N, C-alpha and C positions, 0 to 999 in steps of 0.2 A: 383484652389480652391478644386476640387474633390480630387486631389493628396494629398493636405494638410489634408483634412478630413480623407482620408484613412490612412495616416501616424499616425494621432492622435488616430484613432480607434485601430490600430495595437499596439501603445504604451500602451494604456489602457489595451488591451488584455494581453500584456506581463506582466504588473504589476499585473493583476489578477492571472496569472499563477504563478508568483513569490510568492504571498501570499498563494495561494493554496498549492504549494509545501512545503512551510515552515510549515503551519498549519497541513497539512497531516502528515508530518514527526513528528511534535511535538505530534500529537495524537497517531500515531503508536508507537512512542518510550515512550508513557505514561507520557510525560512531562505535557501534558494537559489531565486531567482526565475526564472521563464521567461526564457530568453535569456541567463542568466548563463554566462560562459565557464568551462570546466573544463579547464585546462591539465594535461597529463600530468605535467609536471615539478613543478607545485605540489601535485598529489595525491600524487605519490611522496614529496615532502618531508613533507607532512602526516601520511601514514600509514607512512612509513619503508619504502617498497617501490620497486622499479624502475619505470621508465616502462612497461616491457612489461606488468607486472601491472596498472598503472593503466589501460593501454589495453584490456586484457581486461575489466576491470570496466566501463569506459565502453561497450564493445561489448555487454555483457550488458544494461546499462540502456537502450541504444539499441534492443535487441530487445524490451524491455518498453514502449517508446514514451515513456520519461521523458527520454531524451537524444537529441539530433540530432548526427550525425557529418557534418561539412562538409569541404570540400576543405582540403588542407594540414594534415590531422589536427587540425582544430579541433573540439572538442566543446562543445556548449552545452546547457543545460536546454531541453527541448522547449517550443515555443509552439504548441499545437494551435489550429487555427481553430475558430470557433464551430460550424461544421457537423461537423467531426471530433469535437468535444466532444459534440454531440447524438447522433451515431452511436454513440459509445462508451457513452453511457447507454442507448440503445436495445438494444444488444447485451448490456449488463450486466443489464438487466431480464429478458431472456429466459433468460440463464444462471442468474440467481439464483432465478427461478421454478422452474427445473429442480432447483436445489439443495434448496429447501424442499420440493418435491414428493417428493424422495427421502428426506428426513429426517422428514416428518410421521408421528408415531406410532411412530418407531423410535429415538428418543433415549433413552439411559439416564438414570437419576436423576443420576449424576455429570456427565453432559454438560449436562443442564438446569442443574445447579448452576454449572457452569463458565460457561455463557452468562449466567446471572444475575449472577455475580461480575464478569464483564466489563462488563455494563451498570451495575453499581454503581460500577465505576471511572470509567465515563463520567459518572455522576452527580456523583462527587466532583470531577471536572475542571471542572464548571460554574463559570463565573465567571472561568476562566482564559482563555488565548488561544484564538481560533477554530481556529488551526492544530492544536493538540493535540487539541481536541475532534473535529476532522475526522479526524485520524489514528486516534483510538480508535474512532470510528464505523466507519471503513473496516475496521479490524482485526476488528470484530464480524462483518462479512460474510465476511471471509477465514477466520475461525474456523469459521463455519458450513460453508464449503466443505471445510475439513479434516475435518469430522465425517462427510462422505460417504465418506471413504477412497478417493476417486477422484482419482488423480494428475492426470488431464487436466482435471477440473473445478477442482481447486486451482490449477493453472497458469493457466488462462484467466480464472477469477474474479479471481485475484490481479493479473494483468497489467491487466485492464480496470478493476478497482477503483482501482489506483494511477494509471492514466491519468485516471480521473474525479477523483481527488484533485487532480491537476495542473490540471484544468479549473476546479475550485472556487477554486483560488488565483488564477486569471485572471479569471473571470467572475462569481463568485457574490456574492450579498448576504451579510450576516453570517450565520454558521451558527446555525441554530435548535437549540440543544442540547436544549431541553425537548421539542420535537417528535420529534427523533431518538430520545431515550431512551424516550419513551412508545410510539413505533412499534416500537422494538426489543423492548420488554416484551410488546407485543401479539403480535408474531411468535413469541416464545418460548412464550407461552401457547397459541397456535394449534398450534404444533408439538407441545407436550406433550399436547394434546387429540387429536392425530391428524387435525385438520380440514384435509385437503389443499387443498380448494377455497378455503377462507378464508385459509389462510396464503399461497397463491399470489397471491390478490387483495391481501392486505396488503403483500406484498413489492413487487408492481407499483406500488401506490399510493405506498408509501414512497419508492422510487427515482425514480418520476416526479416526486414533489414536490421531491426534492432537485434533480433536473435543471431544473425550472422556475425555480429560484433562480439558475441560471447564465445570466442574461440581461442583466447590466449591463456597463458599460464596464470594461476592464482597470484594475487598481489601479496607481498610480504606482510605479515602481521606486525602491528605496532606495539602491542603489549602495554595497555594503560590500566589504571585502577578503575574498577567498576563504578564506585561511588562518584568519582570525578567525571567519568563519562556521562553518567545519568543526571548529574546535577542540573544542567540547563533544560533537559527534557522534563524532569520532575517539576522544576520551577514553572515551566510553561503550562503544564496541565493544571497545576494547583492554582495558578493565577488566571486560568480559563482563557489563555491566549492561543490555544490550539485551534486551527481552522477546522471547523466541523463541516462535513459534507451534508447535504440535505437529507432529511429522513425520507424513507420510502413510503409513499402513500399506499395504504392498504386498499386493495380492491374489494368492493362490496360484492 
């Protein structure tokens, strides 16, 4: 009986994770705009789950700052203020300076190759939509955090990075893919050399430059149907085509 209950809990947790991944990606890629409503019944229909599971997923995204839970169980994509956005970037800068300080001179050849492969993917995405470029750029930073093998750094860097993605969808000028790619390559080179001071300086400058682009008026909303918006994201997670970042190794 206990084993059956445990299996059911694990299955529910997996379903919550699937919905979170899909919604997170839809928000990051700006398919779901700030302020868009996320009804539990519509999510349940789209992902084939109960309203309870949909509610748990929305609660997790609310904890990450991507969703706002309002009265009467109404959930919407978060709309951070400009000051909240600036604060998120300031926190992110300090967190990611810590990440690269820990990694400087300590990455293996395979890790360096993995980082370079990710930046190559960013390069191949040039000329596509800003939203995909922003997602890939953000995942580069989360990949760095995973390489520290620090669960707490992975958690906080991921949450703040995703909030910053949401900020960019609201306030930023067009994403400069060329700048981002060149700066990411410079960060990798400094990490490989073990130049701790330089890589911390590069990370600070890189993220501060991204933040300074978040200064213009919000983009006009497009107003599309939620089920249509989520269709490709739901299909991706159910067919297991979502790129998963490596799991964090637990320290003994």
